[in-house]
N, C-alpha and C positions, 0 to 999 in steps of 0.2 A: 504494500500500500504506500503510495506516495503522498506526501503532505506538501501542499502548495503554500509558498510563503506569500504573505500579504505584501503588496508594493509599499515602499516607504512613503510616509506622509510628509517628510521634509525634503527640501531640495538637496541634491547630492552633486558632488563633483564627478568627473569621469571615473574616478577611483571608488566611487560609492560612499564618499565621506559626507556627513551631514553639514549643512551650511546654516549660518545665522547672519542676521543683518542688524545694523545699528545706524543711527543718524547722529552726526555731530551738529548739535543745535547752534553752536557758535558760528558755524559756516552756513547754516540754512538761510535761504533767501525768502522762504515762504511762498514760492511760486506755485506749489501744490501739484507739480507734475507727477511726483511719486504717488500721491493719493489718486490721481487720475489713472495712472497705469495699474496700480495694485491697491485698491481701496480696502482690501481685506488685511493688508499688512501695514499700510501707512495712513495717517490721518493728521490733518491740521488741527491744532488746538486753538483756544481763544486768544492765545498770545501770538498767533499768526505763524507759528513754527510747526514743522512736521515732526512726528514721533512715530515709533513703531508700535504695533499692537500685539498683545498676547493672543494665543489661539482662542481664548475666551472673549476676544474683542475688547479687552481692557487696554486703555491708553497707557503706555509705559513711559513715564516722564522723568525717571531718574537719569542723570547724566550717564551716557554709555550703555543704557539699557539695550539688551538684545532680544531678538525673537528668532525662532527657527523659521527658515524659508520653506513654506509649503511647496511640495514638488509641482503641483499644478500651476503654481504662480511663479516658478523660478524665472521663466523668460521675462515676465512682467517686472519682477524685482530687478533683474539684470538691466533691462531697458531703463528703468527708473534711475539706476546708478549711472548709466551712460549718459542720460539726458539731463541730469540734475545740473542746473546752472551754478549752484553753490558748491558742487563737488563734495557733498557732505554725506553721501550714502555709501556705506562700507559693507561689503558682503565677504564673509570669511569662513574658512573651515572651522568647525567646532573643535576638532581634535587638537590642532596646533595653533589656531587663531591667526593663520596666514591669510591675508586678504587676497581674494581671487577676482573680485570685481570691485571697482571704485577707484578713488584717486591714488591710493597707496598700493594698488595691485602691481605685481611685477610684470 
């Protein structure tokens, strides 16, 4: 009998490593492009800055707060990082915290 594994719910790298995303509010311009691309991951708060959201839709306002990247939204999150005028969206591997998309990506 074979047991099928469930597909991962977080975004993963080509090596299968989970990804997380965070926003540097000091650089955020408040354009809201991220919230347009991935409203389940990003949201603008009343201060006009973007923040990441938890899987439970809670706005994470602590500096450097991260959330896992849901696999179905990976492309939208990556596009948000690429299009962000403030270069403030950072997507990194959970295991070693190396940035794979965003301003500090190699």
